[in-house]
CHARMM-style PDB file with segment names, atoms N, HN, CA, C and O in Angstrom:
ATOM      1  N   MET     1     115.880  97.430  91.832  1.00  0.00      PROA
ATOM      2  CA  MET     1     115.329  98.360  92.806  1.00  0.00      PROA
ATOM      3  C   MET     1     114.428  97.571  93.750  1.00  0.00      PROA
ATOM      4  O   MET     1     113.557  96.825  93.301  1.00  0.00      PROA
ATOM      5  N   ASP     2     114.636  97.735  95.059  1.00  0.00      PROA
ATOM      6  HN  ASP     2     115.343  98.341  95.423  1.00  0.00      PROA
ATOM      7  CA  ASP     2     113.799  97.008  96.002  1.00  0.00      PROA
ATOM      8  C   ASP     2     112.426  97.670  96.110  1.00  0.00      PROA
ATOM      9  O   ASP     2     112.223  98.790  95.641  1.00  0.00      PROA
ATOM     10  N   ARG     3     111.496  96.964  96.732  1.00  0.00      PROA
ATOM     11  HN  ARG     3     111.661  96.055  97.113  1.00  0.00      PROA
ATOM     12  CA  ARG     3     110.109  97.433  96.768  1.00  0.00      PROA
ATOM     13  C   ARG     3     109.953  98.759  97.501  1.00  0.00      PROA
ATOM     14  O   ARG     3     109.185  99.620  97.072  1.00  0.00      PROA
ATOM     15  N   GLU     4     110.675  98.927  98.598  1.00  0.00      PROA
ATOM     16  HN  GLU     4     111.299  98.228  98.946  1.00  0.00      PROA
ATOM     17  CA  GLU     4     110.536 100.168  99.363  1.00  0.00      PROA
ATOM     18  C   GLU     4     111.038 101.366  98.558  1.00  0.00      PROA
ATOM     19  O   GLU     4     110.394 102.415  98.534  1.00  0.00      PROA
ATOM     20  N   LEU     5     112.167 101.214  97.913  1.00  0.00      PROA
ATOM     21  HN  LEU     5     112.691 100.362  97.933  1.00  0.00      PROA
ATOM     22  CA  LEU     5     112.714 102.293  97.090  1.00  0.00      PROA
ATOM     23  C   LEU     5     111.810 102.571  95.886  1.00  0.00      PROA
ATOM     24  O   LEU     5     111.588 103.727  95.524  1.00  0.00      PROA
ATOM     25  N   LEU     6     111.295 101.516  95.276  1.00  0.00      PROA
ATOM     26  HN  LEU     6     111.475 100.577  95.570  1.00  0.00      PROA
ATOM     27  CA  LEU     6     110.375 101.666  94.147  1.00  0.00      PROA
ATOM     28  C   LEU     6     109.115 102.405  94.592  1.00  0.00      PROA
ATOM     29  O   LEU     6     108.634 103.298  93.894  1.00  0.00      PROA
ATOM     30  N   HSD     7     108.586 102.031  95.754  1.00  0.00      PROA
ATOM     31  HN  HSD     7     108.977 101.306  96.321  1.00  0.00      PROA
ATOM     32  CA  HSD     7     107.395 102.686  96.296  1.00  0.00      PROA
ATOM     33  C   HSD     7     107.660 104.179  96.515  1.00  0.00      PROA
ATOM     34  O   HSD     7     106.843 105.018  96.136  1.00  0.00      PROA
ATOM     35  N   GLN     8     108.795 104.504  97.122  1.00  0.00      PROA
ATOM     36  HN  GLN     8     109.459 103.822  97.430  1.00  0.00      PROA
ATOM     37  CA  GLN     8     109.148 105.901  97.367  1.00  0.00      PROA
ATOM     38  C   GLN     8     109.298 106.674  96.059  1.00  0.00      PROA
ATOM     39  O   GLN     8     108.878 107.826  95.960  1.00  0.00      PROA
ATOM     40  N   SER     9     109.894 106.038  95.064  1.00  0.00      PROA
ATOM     41  HN  SER     9     110.236 105.102  95.144  1.00  0.00      PROA
ATOM     42  CA  SER     9     110.083 106.692  93.763  1.00  0.00      PROA
ATOM     43  C   SER     9     108.748 106.989  93.096  1.00  0.00      PROA
ATOM     44  O   SER     9     108.567 108.054  92.506  1.00  0.00      PROA
ATOM     45  N   ILE    10     107.820 106.053  93.189  1.00  0.00      PROA
ATOM     46  HN  ILE    10     107.967 105.188  93.668  1.00  0.00      PROA
ATOM     47  CA  ILE    10     106.494 106.238  92.587  1.00  0.00      PROA
ATOM     48  C   ILE    10     105.736 107.352  93.304  1.00  0.00      PROA
ATOM     49  O   ILE    10     105.117 108.196  92.656  1.00  0.00      PROA
ATOM     50  N   MET    11     105.781 107.360  94.635  1.00  0.00      PROA
ATOM     51  HN  MET    11     106.284 106.674  95.161  1.00  0.00      PROA
ATOM     52  CA  MET    11     105.103 108.416  95.394  1.00  0.00      PROA
ATOM     53  C   MET    11     105.717 109.783  95.080  1.00  0.00      PROA
ATOM     54  O   MET    11     104.999 110.774  94.953  1.00  0.00      PROA
ATOM     55  N   SER    12     107.021 109.830  94.959  1.00  0.00      PROA
ATOM     56  HN  SER    12     107.604 109.024  95.062  1.00  0.00      PROA
ATOM     57  CA  SER    12     107.704 111.079  94.625  1.00  0.00      PROA
ATOM     58  C   SER    12     107.293 111.563  93.236  1.00  0.00      PROA
ATOM     59  O   SER    12     107.032 112.750  93.039  1.00  0.00      PROA
ATOM     60  N   LEU    13     107.238 110.644  92.279  1.00  0.00      PROA
ATOM     61  HN  LEU    13     107.451 109.680  92.440  1.00  0.00      PROA
ATOM     62  CA  LEU    13     106.839 111.001  90.917  1.00  0.00      PROA
ATOM     63  C   LEU    13     105.420 111.559  90.902  1.00  0.00      PROA
ATOM     64  O   LEU    13     105.158 112.576  90.259  1.00  0.00      PROA
ATOM     65  N   LYS    14     104.506 110.898  91.608  1.00  0.00      PROA
ATOM     66  HN  LYS    14     104.719 110.072  92.130  1.00  0.00      PROA
ATOM     67  CA  LYS    14     103.124 111.383  91.680  1.00  0.00      PROA
ATOM     68  C   LYS    14     103.077 112.795  92.256  1.00  0.00      PROA
ATOM     69  O   LYS    14     102.373 113.663  91.739  1.00  0.00      PROA
ATOM     70  N   GLY    15     103.823 113.014  93.321  1.00  0.00      PROA
ATOM     71  HN  GLY    15     104.395 112.309  93.741  1.00  0.00      PROA
ATOM     72  CA  GLY    15     103.847 114.330  93.956  1.00  0.00      PROA
ATOM     73  C   GLY    15     104.415 115.403  93.051  1.00  0.00      PROA
ATOM     74  O   GLY    15     103.882 116.510  92.977  1.00  0.00      PROA
ATOM     75  N   ARG    16     105.494 115.078  92.364  1.00  0.00      PROA
ATOM     76  HN  ARG    16     105.927 114.179  92.424  1.00  0.00      PROA
ATOM     77  CA  ARG    16     106.137 116.054  91.478  1.00  0.00      PROA
ATOM     78  C   ARG    16     105.241 116.400  90.292  1.00  0.00      PROA
ATOM     79  O   ARG    16     105.255 117.536  89.818  1.00  0.00      PROA
ATOM     80  N   ILE    17     104.468 115.440  89.810  1.00  0.00      PROA
ATOM     81  HN  ILE    17     104.456 114.516  90.194  1.00  0.00      PROA
ATOM     82  CA  ILE    17     103.534 115.708  88.714  1.00  0.00      PROA
ATOM     83  C   ILE    17     102.376 116.566  89.231  1.00  0.00      PROA
ATOM     84  O   ILE    17     101.971 117.532  88.583  1.00  0.00      PROA
ATOM     85  N   SER    18     101.851 116.204  90.403  1.00  0.00      PROA
ATOM     86  HN  SER    18     102.181 115.420  90.929  1.00  0.00      PROA
ATOM     87  CA  SER    18     100.716 116.932  90.979  1.00  0.00      PROA
ATOM     88  C   SER    18     101.037 118.389  91.260  1.00  0.00      PROA
ATOM     89  O   SER    18     100.178 119.254  91.091  1.00  0.00      PROA
ATOM     90  N   THR    19     102.260 118.675  91.688  1.00  0.00      PROA
ATOM     91  HN  THR    19     102.958 117.972  91.825  1.00  0.00      PROA
ATOM     92  CA  THR    19     102.645 120.054  91.998  1.00  0.00      PROA
ATOM     93  C   THR    19     103.071 120.834  90.762  1.00  0.00      PROA
ATOM     94  O   THR    19     103.294 122.042  90.834  1.00  0.00      PROA
ATOM     95  N   GLY    20     103.185 120.153  89.640  1.00  0.00      PROA
ATOM     96  HN  GLY    20     103.004 119.171  89.581  1.00  0.00      PROA
ATOM     97  CA  GLY    20     103.601 120.818  88.411  1.00  0.00      PROA
ATOM     98  C   GLY    20     105.106 120.938  88.269  1.00  0.00      PROA
ATOM     99  O   GLY    20     105.597 121.542  87.314  1.00  0.00      PROA
ATOM    100  N   GLU    21     105.843 120.365  89.216  1.00  0.00      PROA
ATOM    101  HN  GLU    21     105.445 119.875  89.991  1.00  0.00      PROA
ATOM    102  CA  GLU    21     107.306 120.411  89.163  1.00  0.00      PROA
ATOM    103  C   GLU    21     107.840 119.620  87.975  1.00  0.00      PROA
ATOM    104  O   GLU    21     108.893 119.938  87.422  1.00  0.00      PROA
ATOM    105  N   LEU    22     107.101 118.588  87.594  1.00  0.00      PROA
ATOM    106  HN  LEU    22     106.246 118.329  88.043  1.00  0.00      PROA
ATOM    107  CA  LEU    22     107.535 117.715  86.509  1.00  0.00      PROA
ATOM    108  C   LEU    22     106.405 117.589  85.495  1.00  0.00      PROA
ATOM    109  O   LEU    22     105.270 117.281  85.860  1.00  0.00      PROA
ATOM    110  N   THR    23     106.711 117.824  84.235  1.00  0.00      PROA
ATOM    111  HN  THR    23     107.633 118.074  83.939  1.00  0.00      PROA
ATOM    112  CA  THR    23     105.715 117.677  83.172  1.00  0.00      PROA
ATOM    113  C   THR    23     106.261 116.743  82.103  1.00  0.00      PROA
ATOM    114  O   THR    23     107.468 116.530  81.996  1.00  0.00      PROA
ATOM    115  N   PHE    24     105.361 116.203  81.330  1.00  0.00      PROA
ATOM    116  HN  PHE    24     104.380 116.376  81.417  1.00  0.00      PROA
ATOM    117  CA  PHE    24     105.739 115.257  80.283  1.00  0.00      PROA
ATOM    118  C   PHE    24     105.270 115.717  78.911  1.00  0.00      PROA
ATOM    119  O   PHE    24     104.947 114.894  78.055  1.00  0.00      PROA
ATOM    120  N   ASN    25     105.233 117.017  78.701  1.00  0.00      PROA
ATOM    121  HN  ASN    25     105.496 117.685  79.397  1.00  0.00      PROA
ATOM    122  CA  ASN    25     104.912 117.608  77.399  1.00  0.00      PROA
ATOM    123  C   ASN    25     103.708 116.975  76.708  1.00  0.00      PROA
ATOM    124  O   ASN    25     103.792 116.523  75.566  1.00  0.00      PROA
ATOM    125  N   GLY    26     102.598 116.955  77.422  1.00  0.00      PROA
ATOM    126  HN  GLY    26     102.530 117.323  78.349  1.00  0.00      PROA
ATOM    127  CA  GLY    26     101.368 116.442  76.837  1.00  0.00      PROA
ATOM    128  C   GLY    26     101.164 114.951  76.991  1.00  0.00      PROA
ATOM    129  O   GLY    26     100.148 114.424  76.537  1.00  0.00      PROA
ATOM    130  N   CYS    27     102.088 114.262  77.609  1.00  0.00      PROA
ATOM    131  HN  CYS    27     102.913 114.690  77.978  1.00  0.00      PROA
ATOM    132  CA  CYS    27     101.975 112.802  77.782  1.00  0.00      PROA
ATOM    133  C   CYS    27     101.540 112.431  79.196  1.00  0.00      PROA
ATOM    134  O   CYS    27     101.668 111.273  79.596  1.00  0.00      PROA
ATOM    135  N   GLU    28     101.032 113.393  79.953  1.00  0.00      PROA
ATOM    136  HN  GLU    28     100.928 114.333  79.628  1.00  0.00      PROA
ATOM    137  CA  GLU    28     100.633 113.119  81.330  1.00  0.00      PROA
ATOM    138  C   GLU    28      99.581 112.020  81.417  1.00  0.00      PROA
ATOM    139  O   GLU    28      99.602 111.211  82.345  1.00  0.00      PROA
ATOM    140  N   GLU    29      98.658 111.987  80.453  1.00  0.00      PROA
ATOM    141  HN  GLU    29      98.641 112.644  79.700  1.00  0.00      PROA
ATOM    142  CA  GLU    29      97.619 110.942  80.443  1.00  0.00      PROA
ATOM    143  C   GLU    29      98.250 109.557  80.469  1.00  0.00      PROA
ATOM    144  O   GLU    29      97.826 108.685  81.228  1.00  0.00      PROA
ATOM    145  N   TYR    30      99.257 109.364  79.641  1.00  0.00      PROA
ATOM    146  HN  TYR    30      99.601 110.072  79.025  1.00  0.00      PROA
ATOM    147  CA  TYR    30      99.944 108.071  79.568  1.00  0.00      PROA
ATOM    148  C   TYR    30     100.639 107.759  80.897  1.00  0.00      PROA
ATOM    149  O   TYR    30     100.573 106.631  81.386  1.00  0.00      PROA
ATOM    150  N   VAL    31     101.299 108.751  81.470  1.00  0.00      PROA
ATOM    151  HN  VAL    31     101.353 109.667  81.072  1.00  0.00      PROA
ATOM    152  CA  VAL    31     102.004 108.547  82.735  1.00  0.00      PROA
ATOM    153  C   VAL    31     101.007 108.211  83.834  1.00  0.00      PROA
ATOM    154  O   VAL    31     101.239 107.288  84.615  1.00  0.00      PROA
ATOM    155  N   PHE    32      99.900 108.947  83.907  1.00  0.00      PROA
ATOM    156  HN  PHE    32      99.712 109.697  83.273  1.00  0.00      PROA
ATOM    157  CA  PHE    32      98.880 108.655  84.914  1.00  0.00      PROA
ATOM    158  C   PHE    32      98.289 107.263  84.713  1.00  0.00      PROA
ATOM    159  O   PHE    32      97.999 106.569  85.687  1.00  0.00      PROA
ATOM    160  N   HSD    33      98.111 106.856  83.483  1.00  0.00      PROA
ATOM    161  HN  HSD    33      98.347 107.420  82.692  1.00  0.00      PROA
ATOM    162  CA  HSD    33      97.614 105.508  83.200  1.00  0.00      PROA
ATOM    163  C   HSD    33      98.589 104.465  83.755  1.00  0.00      PROA
ATOM    164  O   HSD    33      98.170 103.486  84.371  1.00  0.00      PROA
ATOM    165  N   GLN    34      99.875 104.676  83.539  1.00  0.00      PROA
ATOM    166  HN  GLN    34     100.216 105.472  83.038  1.00  0.00      PROA
ATOM    167  CA  GLN    34     100.888 103.749  84.059  1.00  0.00      PROA
ATOM    168  C   GLN    34     100.884 103.743  85.591  1.00  0.00      PROA
ATOM    169  O   GLN    34     101.010 102.687  86.211  1.00  0.00      PROA
ATOM    170  N   LEU    35     100.740 104.915  86.190  1.00  0.00      PROA
ATOM    171  HN  LEU    35     100.638 105.772  85.686  1.00  0.00      PROA
ATOM    172  CA  LEU    35     100.703 105.003  87.651  1.00  0.00      PROA
ATOM    173  C   LEU    35      99.450 104.349  88.219  1.00  0.00      PROA
ATOM    174  O   LEU    35      99.506 103.717  89.274  1.00  0.00      PROA
ATOM    175  N   ASP    36      98.313 104.495  87.527  1.00  0.00      PROA
ATOM    176  HN  ASP    36      98.268 105.008  86.670  1.00  0.00      PROA
ATOM    177  CA  ASP    36      97.057 103.902  87.994  1.00  0.00      PROA
ATOM    178  C   ASP    36      97.095 102.379  87.994  1.00  0.00      PROA
ATOM    179  O   ASP    36      96.370 101.742  88.758  1.00  0.00      PROA
ATOM    180  N   LYS    37      97.922 101.798  87.154  1.00  0.00      PROA
ATOM    181  HN  LYS    37      98.511 102.316  86.533  1.00  0.00      PROA
ATOM    182  CA  LYS    37      98.016 100.338  87.080  1.00  0.00      PROA
ATOM    183  C   LYS    37      98.796  99.735  88.248  1.00  0.00      PROA
ATOM    184  O   LYS    37      98.734  98.527  88.479  1.00  0.00      PROA
ATOM    185  N   VAL    38      99.528 100.569  88.982  1.00  0.00      PROA
ATOM    186  HN  VAL    38      99.579 101.550  88.794  1.00  0.00      PROA
ATOM    187  CA  VAL    38     100.339 100.073  90.095  1.00  0.00      PROA
ATOM    188  C   VAL    38      99.433  99.749  91.283  1.00  0.00      PROA
ATOM    189  O   VAL    38      98.627 100.576  91.710  1.00  0.00      PROA
ATOM    190  N   LYS    39      99.577  98.552  91.798  1.00  0.00      PROA
ATOM    191  HN  LYS    39     100.231  97.880  91.451  1.00  0.00      PROA
ATOM    192  CA  LYS    39      98.794  98.097  92.954  1.00  0.00      PROA
ATOM    193  C   LYS    39      99.705  97.969  94.162  1.00  0.00      PROA
ATOM    194  O   LYS    39     100.917  97.800  94.030  1.00  0.00      PROA
ATOM    195  N   GLU    40      99.105  98.050  95.340  1.00  0.00      PROA
ATOM    196  HN  GLU    40      98.120  98.187  95.448  1.00  0.00      PROA
ATOM    197  CA  GLU    40      99.848  97.873  96.582  1.00  0.00      PROA
ATOM    198  C   GLU    40      99.483  96.530  97.198  1.00  0.00      PROA
ATOM    199  O   GLU    40      98.372  96.030  97.024  1.00  0.00      PROA
ATOM    200  N   LEU    41     100.432  95.961  97.915  1.00  0.00      PROA
ATOM    201  HN  LEU    41     101.335  96.367  98.056  1.00  0.00      PROA
ATOM    202  CA  LEU    41     100.194  94.727  98.646  1.00  0.00      PROA
ATOM    203  C   LEU    41      99.723  95.068 100.057  1.00  0.00      PROA
ATOM    204  O   LEU    41      99.613  96.240 100.415  1.00  0.00      PROA
ATOM    205  N   GLU    42      99.445  94.040 100.856  1.00  0.00      PROA
ATOM    206  HN  GLU    42      99.533  93.087 100.565  1.00  0.00      PROA
ATOM    207  CA  GLU    42      98.922  94.232 102.205  1.00  0.00      PROA
ATOM    208  C   GLU    42      99.837  95.087 103.077  1.00  0.00      PROA
ATOM    209  O   GLU    42      99.363  95.780 103.977  1.00  0.00      PROA
ATOM    210  N   ASP    43     101.139  95.045 102.820  1.00  0.00      PROA
ATOM    211  HN  ASP    43     101.524  94.482 102.089  1.00  0.00      PROA
ATOM    212  CA  ASP    43     102.087  95.807 103.641  1.00  0.00      PROA
ATOM    213  C   ASP    43     102.168  97.281 103.241  1.00  0.00      PROA
ATOM    214  O   ASP    43     102.924  98.046 103.841  1.00  0.00      PROA
ATOM    215  N   GLY    44     101.394  97.681 102.231  1.00  0.00      PROA
ATOM    216  HN  GLY    44     100.780  97.060 101.743  1.00  0.00      PROA
ATOM    217  CA  GLY    44     101.350  99.075 101.818  1.00  0.00      PROA
ATOM    218  C   GLY    44     102.371  99.459 100.768  1.00  0.00      PROA
ATOM    219  O   GLY    44     102.349 100.583 100.266  1.00  0.00      PROA
ATOM    220  N   LEU    45     103.269  98.540 100.427  1.00  0.00      PROA
ATOM    221  HN  LEU    45     103.287  97.627 100.835  1.00  0.00      PROA
ATOM    222  CA  LEU    45     104.265  98.814  99.391  1.00  0.00      PROA
ATOM    223  C   LEU    45     103.755  98.322  98.047  1.00  0.00      PROA
ATOM    224  O   LEU    45     102.830  97.512  97.984  1.00  0.00      PROA
ATOM    225  N   VAL    46     104.358  98.811  96.976  1.00  0.00      PROA
ATOM    226  HN  VAL    46     105.109  99.469  97.027  1.00  0.00      PROA
ATOM    227  CA  VAL    46     103.899  98.447  95.640  1.00  0.00      PROA
ATOM    228  C   VAL    46     104.136  96.973  95.347  1.00  0.00      PROA
ATOM    229  O   VAL    46     105.071  96.353  95.855  1.00  0.00      PROA
ATOM    230  N   ASP    47     103.263  96.439  94.516  1.00  0.00      PROA
ATOM    231  HN  ASP    47     102.503  96.942  94.103  1.00  0.00      PROA
ATOM    232  CA  ASP    47     103.430  95.090  93.977  1.00  0.00      PROA
ATOM    233  C   ASP    47     104.302  95.245  92.736  1.00  0.00      PROA
ATOM    234  O   ASP    47     103.862  95.794  91.726  1.00  0.00      PROA
ATOM    235  N   ILE    48     105.516  94.769  92.814  1.00  0.00      PROA
ATOM    236  HN  ILE    48     105.873  94.323  93.635  1.00  0.00      PROA
ATOM    237  CA  ILE    48     106.479  94.939  91.721  1.00  0.00      PROA
ATOM    238  C   ILE    48     105.923  94.424  90.395  1.00  0.00      PROA
ATOM    239  O   ILE    48     106.247  94.959  89.335  1.00  0.00      PROA
ATOM    240  N   ASN    49     105.095  93.399  90.453  1.00  0.00      PROA
ATOM    241  HN  ASN    49     104.832  92.964  91.314  1.00  0.00      PROA
ATOM    242  CA  ASN    49     104.544  92.810  89.231  1.00  0.00      PROA
ATOM    243  C   ASN    49     103.582  93.739  88.500  1.00  0.00      PROA
ATOM    244  O   ASN    49     103.247  93.492  87.342  1.00  0.00      PROA
ATOM    245  N   THR    50     103.130  94.807  89.163  1.00  0.00      PROA
ATOM    246  HN  THR    50     103.402  95.008  90.104  1.00  0.00      PROA
ATOM    247  CA  THR    50     102.183  95.728  88.521  1.00  0.00      PROA
ATOM    248  C   THR    50     102.859  97.001  88.012  1.00  0.00      PROA
ATOM    249  O   THR    50     102.187  97.896  87.499  1.00  0.00      PROA
ATOM    250  N   VAL    51     104.175  97.088  88.151  1.00  0.00      PROA
ATOM    251  HN  VAL    51     104.721  96.361  88.568  1.00  0.00      PROA
ATOM    252  CA  VAL    51     104.928  98.257  87.681  1.00  0.00      PROA
ATOM    253  C   VAL    51     105.469  97.942  86.290  1.00  0.00      PROA
ATOM    254  O   VAL    51     106.321  97.068  86.129  1.00  0.00      PROA
ATOM    255  N   SER    52     104.971  98.657  85.295  1.00  0.00      PROA
ATOM    256  HN  SER    52     104.279  99.367  85.426  1.00  0.00      PROA
ATOM    257  CA  SER    52     105.369  98.384  83.911  1.00  0.00      PROA
ATOM    258  C   SER    52     106.809  98.811  83.651  1.00  0.00      PROA
ATOM    259  O   SER    52     107.372  99.640  84.366  1.00  0.00      PROA
ATOM    260  N   SER    53     107.380  98.230  82.623  1.00  0.00      PROA
ATOM    261  HN  SER    53     106.923  97.557  82.042  1.00  0.00      PROA
ATOM    262  CA  SER    53     108.747  98.609  82.237  1.00  0.00      PROA
ATOM    263  C   SER    53     108.779 100.071  81.788  1.00  0.00      PROA
ATOM    264  O   SER    53     109.780 100.759  81.989  1.00  0.00      PROA
ATOM    265  N   SER    54     107.695 100.545  81.185  1.00  0.00      PROA
ATOM    266  HN  SER    54     106.882  99.986  81.021  1.00  0.00      PROA
ATOM    267  CA  SER    54     107.622 101.960  80.782  1.00  0.00      PROA
ATOM    268  C   SER    54     107.694 102.874  82.000  1.00  0.00      PROA
ATOM    269  O   SER    54     108.388 103.891  81.981  1.00  0.00      PROA
ATOM    270  N   LEU    55     106.979 102.511  83.050  1.00  0.00      PROA
ATOM    271  HN  LEU    55     106.415 101.685  83.065  1.00  0.00      PROA
ATOM    272  CA  LEU    55     106.992 103.323  84.262  1.00  0.00      PROA
ATOM    273  C   LEU    55     108.372 103.289  84.916  1.00  0.00      PROA
ATOM    274  O   LEU    55     108.839 104.306  85.429  1.00  0.00      PROA
ATOM    275  N   ARG    56     109.010 102.154  84.901  1.00  0.00      PROA
ATOM    276  HN  ARG    56     108.631 101.328  84.484  1.00  0.00      PROA
ATOM    277  CA  ARG    56     110.372 102.062  85.458  1.00  0.00      PROA
ATOM    278  C   ARG    56     111.317 103.013  84.720  1.00  0.00      PROA
ATOM    279  O   ARG    56     112.146 103.678  85.340  1.00  0.00      PROA
ATOM    280  N   LEU    57     111.186 103.070  83.398  1.00  0.00      PROA
ATOM    281  HN  LEU    57     110.513 102.530  82.894  1.00  0.00      PROA
ATOM    282  CA  LEU    57     112.020 103.990  82.614  1.00  0.00      PROA
ATOM    283  C   LEU    57     111.711 105.444  82.954  1.00  0.00      PROA
ATOM    284  O   LEU    57     112.619 106.268  83.073  1.00  0.00      PROA
ATOM    285  N   LEU    58     110.430 105.753  83.110  1.00  0.00      PROA
ATOM    286  HN  LEU    58     109.693 105.084  83.014  1.00  0.00      PROA
ATOM    287  CA  LEU    58     110.038 107.113  83.482  1.00  0.00      PROA
ATOM    288  C   LEU    58     110.602 107.489  84.851  1.00  0.00      PROA
ATOM    289  O   LEU    58     111.055 108.615  85.057  1.00  0.00      PROA
ATOM    290  N   LEU    59     110.569 106.542  85.779  1.00  0.00      PROA
ATOM    291  HN  LEU    59     110.201 105.627  85.611  1.00  0.00      PROA
ATOM    292  CA  LEU    59     111.105 106.794  87.113  1.00  0.00      PROA
ATOM    293  C   LEU    59     112.598 107.085  87.051  1.00  0.00      PROA
ATOM    294  O   LEU    59     113.090 108.000  87.710  1.00  0.00      PROA
ATOM    295  N   GLN    60     113.302 106.311  86.264  1.00  0.00      PROA
ATOM    296  HN  GLN    60     112.902 105.567  85.729  1.00  0.00      PROA
ATOM    297  CA  GLN    60     114.743 106.529  86.126  1.00  0.00      PROA
ATOM    298  C   GLN    60     115.029 107.888  85.493  1.00  0.00      PROA
ATOM    299  O   GLN    60     115.929 108.605  85.929  1.00  0.00      PROA
ATOM    300  N   ALA    61     114.267 108.236  84.474  1.00  0.00      PROA
ATOM    301  HN  ALA    61     113.535 107.654  84.119  1.00  0.00      PROA
ATOM    302  CA  ALA    61     114.477 109.512  83.783  1.00  0.00      PROA
ATOM    303  C   ALA    61     114.125 110.701  84.671  1.00  0.00      PROA
ATOM    304  O   ALA    61     114.686 111.785  84.512  1.00  0.00      PROA
ATOM    305  N   ALA    62     113.202 110.502  85.599  1.00  0.00      PROA
ATOM    306  HN  ALA    62     112.746 109.621  85.728  1.00  0.00      PROA
ATOM    307  CA  ALA    62     112.735 111.597  86.447  1.00  0.00      PROA
ATOM    308  C   ALA    62     113.599 111.802  87.685  1.00  0.00      PROA
ATOM    309  O   ALA    62     113.408 112.781  88.406  1.00  0.00      PROA
ATOM    310  N   GLU    63     114.541 110.906  87.948  1.00  0.00      PROA
ATOM    311  HN  GLU    63     114.696 110.111  87.362  1.00  0.00      PROA
ATOM    312  CA  GLU    63     115.391 111.047  89.127  1.00  0.00      PROA
ATOM    313  C   GLU    63     116.338 112.229  88.938  1.00  0.00      PROA
ATOM    314  O   GLU    63     117.162 112.222  88.024  1.00  0.00      PROA
ATOM    315  N   PRO    64     116.226 113.253  89.804  1.00  0.00      PROA
ATOM    316  CA  PRO    64     117.052 114.456  89.644  1.00  0.00      PROA
ATOM    317  C   PRO    64     118.553 114.171  89.661  1.00  0.00      PROA
ATOM    318  O   PRO    64     119.297 114.776  88.888  1.00  0.00      PROA
ATOM    319  N   GLN    65     119.011 113.267  90.521  1.00  0.00      PROA
ATOM    320  HN  GLN    65     118.406 112.776  91.149  1.00  0.00      PROA
ATOM    321  CA  GLN    65     120.443 113.001  90.618  1.00  0.00      PROA
ATOM    322  C   GLN    65     120.980 112.449  89.303  1.00  0.00      PROA
ATOM    323  O   GLN    65     122.059 112.843  88.860  1.00  0.00      PROA
ATOM    324  N   LYS    66     120.251 111.562  88.688  1.00  0.00      PROA
ATOM    325  HN  LYS    66     119.375 111.242  89.048  1.00  0.00      PROA
ATOM    326  CA  LYS    66     120.715 110.966  87.438  1.00  0.00      PROA
ATOM    327  C   LYS    66     120.706 111.995  86.320  1.00  0.00      PROA
ATOM    328  O   LYS    66     121.627 112.027  85.504  1.00  0.00      PROA
ATOM    329  N   ARG    67     119.672 112.845  86.269  1.00  0.00      PROA
ATOM    330  HN  ARG    67     118.924 112.820  86.932  1.00  0.00      PROA
ATOM    331  CA  ARG    67     119.605 113.885  85.241  1.00  0.00      PROA
ATOM    332  C   ARG    67     120.774 114.841  85.379  1.00  0.00      PROA
ATOM    333  O   ARG    67     121.412 115.206  84.391  1.00  0.00      PROA
ATOM    334  N   GLU    68     121.053 115.246  86.616  1.00  0.00      PROA
ATOM    335  HN  GLU    68     120.535 114.950  87.418  1.00  0.00      PROA
ATOM    336  CA  GLU    68     122.162 116.173  86.840  1.00  0.00      PROA
ATOM    337  C   GLU    68     123.478 115.531  86.441  1.00  0.00      PROA
ATOM    338  O   GLU    68     124.352 116.195  85.883  1.00  0.00      PROA
ATOM    339  N   GLY    69     123.627 114.234  86.725  1.00  0.00      PROA
ATOM    340  HN  GLY    69     122.917 113.695  87.178  1.00  0.00      PROA
ATOM    341  CA  GLY    69     124.846 113.530  86.360  1.00  0.00      PROA
ATOM    342  C   GLY    69     125.026 113.454  84.861  1.00  0.00      PROA
ATOM    343  O   GLY    69     126.152 113.515  84.367  1.00  0.00      PROA
ATOM    344  N   LEU    70     123.940 113.322  84.134  1.00  0.00      PROA
ATOM    345  HN  LEU    70     123.025 113.272  84.536  1.00  0.00      PROA
ATOM    346  CA  LEU    70     124.015 113.245  82.681  1.00  0.00      PROA
ATOM    347  C   LEU    70     124.318 114.607  82.077  1.00  0.00      PROA
ATOM    348  O   LEU    70     124.980 114.705  81.044  1.00  0.00      PROA
ATOM    349  N   MET    71     123.830 115.653  82.726  1.00  0.00      PROA
ATOM    350  HN  MET    71     123.292 115.573  83.565  1.00  0.00      PROA
ATOM    351  CA  MET    71     124.022 116.996  82.186  1.00  0.00      PROA
ATOM    352  C   MET    71     125.389 117.572  82.549  1.00  0.00      PROA
ATOM    353  O   MET    71     125.925 118.409  81.822  1.00  0.00      PROA
ATOM    354  N   GLY    72     125.956 117.125  83.675  1.00  0.00      PROA
ATOM    355  HN  GLY    72     125.521 116.446  84.266  1.00  0.00      PROA
ATOM    356  CA  GLY    72     127.185 117.739  84.165  1.00  0.00      PROA
ATOM    357  C   GLY    72     128.374 117.097  83.693  1.00  0.00      PROA
ATOM    358  OT1 GLY    72     129.480 117.517  84.033  1.00  0.00      PROA
TER     359      GLY     72
END
């Protein structure tokens, strides 16, 4: 995943959690901790080195298109 797409995915995840569209059954603290560790570089995009493998998995699991593909 390139930096711009990763950045968009992280911003989308934050928004979906904030609006209550997406919940993690009591694990929100852990997800927020993972999101808080993400840093941005001077260009405003995420520093890939600060995105944990756990957060990458959460991002993949939270993608609506992939979930629908798995369910359908």
